[in-house]
N, C-alpha and C positions, 0 to 999 in steps of 0.2 A: 761499778755499776754505771751502767749508762744514763744520761740525762734526757736521754729521748723518750718519748711518750710510745708504748708500744701501739703498733698500728690496730686501730678497732677500739681504742681505748675509748673510755664514757665520756662525755660532755654533757655539760649541763646549760644552761639558759646562756645566750650570748656566745655558746661554743667554748666554754671554760672548761677545759681541761683537768680530769679528776684529780691530775698529779697536783694543778696549782690550787685546787679546791682545798685540798689535802695541806698543802705547804700554808695556805692564808689561815687555817684553823690552827694549825701547831704554832704557829709563829704569834698569832695575836694572843696566844695565852703562854708562849714560851717565858722563862726566865730570862731576863737580859744580862747577857756576860759582863763580868765585872768591869772591864775597862769601856763598856759604854753605858754603865748605869747614873743617871744624873746623881750630879753631886753639888749643884748650887742651886738654890730656890729661886735666885735672881736673875737666872739666866733667860736671855733672849728667846723668845717661840720661833720654831721655823720646822719648815717642812720639807719632804723628798717624797718624789714619785718614783717607786720601784716597778717598773715596768717590764712585765714581761709579755711576750709574744712567739709566734710560731714564724721561723725563717725557713730558708733553705736547709740550713745544718740542723735543723730539731728549734727546741726551746732557746729563746735567746733572751737579751736583757739591754736595755737602754742604758747608756753613760754617754756623759757628753766631757769634754776636755775643755777647761777653763782657760781665756786667753792669757798669754804671756805677760801682758798689761796690767793684770789686775793688780791691785795693792796686798790683797791676801788669797792664797791658794791659787796664785798665778800658775797655770799649765797643768794643774791638777785634774784627774779623772774623776769624776762624780757624777753621782743621780741628778737628774735637775731638780733645783729646790732653790729655796731662799727663806728669807725671814718672812713670817706670817703678818700681813698688814690687817688692820682692824676692817675693812671693808672686805676681806677675806670671808669672815665669818669661819674659820677652823681651819685645820688642818687640809683636808680634801680639798676644798676650792683652792687653797693657795698652792698646794701640790699641782693640780692640774694648770692652775694659771702660770706657774713657773714653767712647766713643762710646754706649755702653748709658747710662751715667752722666749725659752732658751734653745727649744730644738722644734718649733713649730708642729708639736704635737695637738691633733685635734682631739679636744677633750670629748667628743661626741662618740670618737673610735674608742674609748677606754671604758672599760667596767670595773669600778673600783670592788676590790674584794674584802678588803680588810684594812683597820687602822692597828698598825703596831704599836707596841709599848714606847714611852717615850725614850729617846736614847741622847748621850751627852756628847757634845763635840768638843772636847777639852781645848782644842788648839785656839777656838773664836768665841767660846764660854756661851754656844747655842744648845738649848734643848731641842730635839731633832724630832720629829712625830714620822716616821716611814709609812706612807701611804702605799701599800701592796696592789696592782690592779693587773689587768689581762687586757691586751690590745687585741681586741676583737675585731677590729676593722684598720688594720694598720696603713698607713700611706707615707710617703719618701719626706724623711726629715731632712732637717738642715740648720744651721747656726742661726737663730733669730737676730743675733748681733754679733758679727764678727769679733767686736773687741772684746766683748765679754765671754763669748763661747767660740773657740778655734775649731771645734770638730763635734761632730756626733756621731756615734756607732752601735750599731746592734751586736752585742758578743754573745756567740754561742754561749751556752751553758755548758756545755760539753769541754769546750775551751777552759772555762774557767776551773769546772772539776779536774781537767788533765794533769796529774804529778810533775810533767813536764813545764808546764806553765806557772807553777805555784814556788814561793821561797818567803822565806822569813826574813823582813827587811827592817834593818835597826835605825833607828833616827837619832839627831845629835843629842838628846837627853840620855842614850843609851837603852831605851825599852825596845823592845822588837816584837813587831806585828806581824799577821800574814800580807802578803803581797802577790800579784797577779802580773806576768808579763804576757797581754792579750793586745789582739788590735793595734799593735805597734804603739802600745802605752803602758806605763808602769804604773798599777793600780794598788795605793798603799792607804796608810792612816784610815779614817773612820770608814770611808766607801770599801774598802778592802775587810775591814773585819766586819761589817753588814754584810758582804757576799758571802765571806767565810762562815757565819752564822747560819743563812740562810741553806748555802749548800748542805750544812750537817742537817738541818732540820728536814730539807726535801729528802734526805738518803741520799746523796749525790756524791758526799766528799768521798775521796778515795786516800790511801795513805802517800804522804809526800812527806818531803825532809823539812821539818820545821825547826831541827837541832842547830844548824849553822848558819845564822843570821849574816846577812851582808849588809854593809853600810849602804845608804841610801847615796846615789851620787850627790855630791856637793851643792850642786845648783837645785836640785828638787827642793829640800826643806827650805833653802835660802830663798826661792821665790814663793813657796806656800806659804812663808809665815810673816812677809814684811806687810806691816802696817794694818788697819781695819779696814775690813771689807764686808757688806752688809749681806753675807750670805753664805749657808755651809760648804 
């Protein structure tokens, strides 16, 4: 199934395509996959911006790659996001603030469509609220702080859905989960599980080989797991 919207597809206010409106509605009421269900009532709240846009290759999704010098999640691709501060007033302002700080996304060009169910980030003990949004007025993006963010990329949904770019990755605990080789990055862990979930909800998932897990390169989980870091 293609991730590209058919020519002439319906669009609503702010040019929101019908496929994304449907995804937002489905995701907001969908059951959370078991590995992502909250498990600790005392976990710290965080938010991430799941930002879809329309690029030259069709619908795309904004990801950042965290800096190699961070104490936690070093070098790991992720959605823009982080801990919710008291001054934020909730997950939506927090997600928009983090996207502005990390990737120079202008909140004025973003239309928030849905606040998704709370998810659990086991490696750092955060309860993460994804904020799903449409980039109705995209502008050039770049790392806000090169120490914290090494790269910013718009990844076509078609590439994420391509079975050739998908794999099952096994971390040192022995647990395997979905992963993606896209945009010169290996997307794994929490972010990959959320992308996998959204692909299925959006009807874009295509059969792929989930039965032959590959071990993560040793440097990946070691870098991603060292020390405390204030963000998912």
